[in-house]
PAZA-802633 format. One record per residue (C-alpha): residue in one letter; chain; x, y, z. Coordinates in nm, 3 decimals. Layout:
residues N
<lumza res="A" chain="A" X="X" Y="Y" Z="Z"/>
...
//
This chain:
residues 37
<lumza res="M" chain="A" X="4.217" Y="4.152" Z="3.154"/>
<lumza res="V" chain="A" X="4.274" Y="3.941" Z="2.847"/>
<lumza res="V" chain="A" X="4.204" Y="3.622" Z="3.038"/>
<lumza res="K" chain="A" X="3.874" Y="3.760" Z="3.168"/>
<lumza res="F" chain="A" X="3.778" Y="3.861" Z="2.819"/>
<lumza res="G" chain="A" X="3.861" Y="3.523" Z="2.676"/>
<lumza res="A" chain="A" X="3.661" Y="3.355" Z="2.954"/>
<lumza res="L" chain="A" X="3.363" Y="3.575" Z="2.878"/>
<lumza res="I" chain="A" X="3.390" Y="3.490" Z="2.504"/>
<lumza res="S" chain="A" X="3.406" Y="3.114" Z="2.573"/>
<lumza res="G" chain="A" X="3.107" Y="3.142" Z="2.810"/>
<lumza res="Q" chain="A" X="2.913" Y="3.321" Z="2.542"/>
<lumza res="V" chain="A" X="3.009" Y="3.057" Z="2.290"/>
<lumza res="T" chain="A" X="2.900" Y="2.776" Z="2.520"/>
<lumza res="V" chain="A" X="2.565" Y="2.934" Z="2.590"/>
<lumza res="F" chain="A" X="2.519" Y="2.999" Z="2.209"/>
<lumza res="K" chain="A" X="2.607" Y="2.636" Z="2.127"/>
<lumza res="S" chain="A" X="2.363" Y="2.498" Z="2.386"/>
<lumza res="F" chain="A" X="2.094" Y="2.739" Z="2.253"/>
<lumza res="L" chain="A" X="2.158" Y="2.625" Z="1.897"/>
<lumza res="S" chain="A" X="2.147" Y="2.252" Z="1.988"/>
<lumza res="R" chain="A" X="1.825" Y="2.307" Z="2.186"/>
<lumza res="K" chain="A" X="1.659" Y="2.484" Z="1.889"/>
<lumza res="S" chain="A" X="1.780" Y="2.215" Z="1.639"/>
<lumza res="N" chain="A" X="1.655" Y="1.934" Z="1.876"/>
<lumza res="H" chain="A" X="1.322" Y="2.111" Z="1.905"/>
<lumza res="F" chain="A" X="1.301" Y="2.144" Z="1.523"/>
<lumza res="L" chain="A" X="1.380" Y="1.784" Z="1.473"/>
<lumza res="F" chain="A" X="1.116" Y="1.679" Z="1.730"/>
<lumza res="V" chain="A" X="0.852" Y="1.899" Z="1.559"/>
<lumza res="S" chain="A" X="0.931" Y="1.768" Z="1.215"/>
<lumza res="F" chain="A" X="0.927" Y="1.412" Z="1.340"/>
<lumza res="H" chain="A" X="0.595" Y="1.475" Z="1.520"/>
<lumza res="Y" chain="A" X="0.437" Y="1.609" Z="1.205"/>
<lumza res="S" chain="A" X="0.576" Y="1.325" Z="0.993"/>
<lumza res="L" chain="A" X="0.372" Y="1.084" Z="1.204"/>
<lumza res="Y" chain="A" X="0.043" Y="1.226" Z="1.078"/>
//
């Protein structure tokens, strides 16, 4: 039970981290794109 819960938490954290990195990469790309103009 505890192991399953821990695996669920780590899975959520991994998804959250990938989501955050994707958003920050998108933000950097957009700011760089606008800095070209």
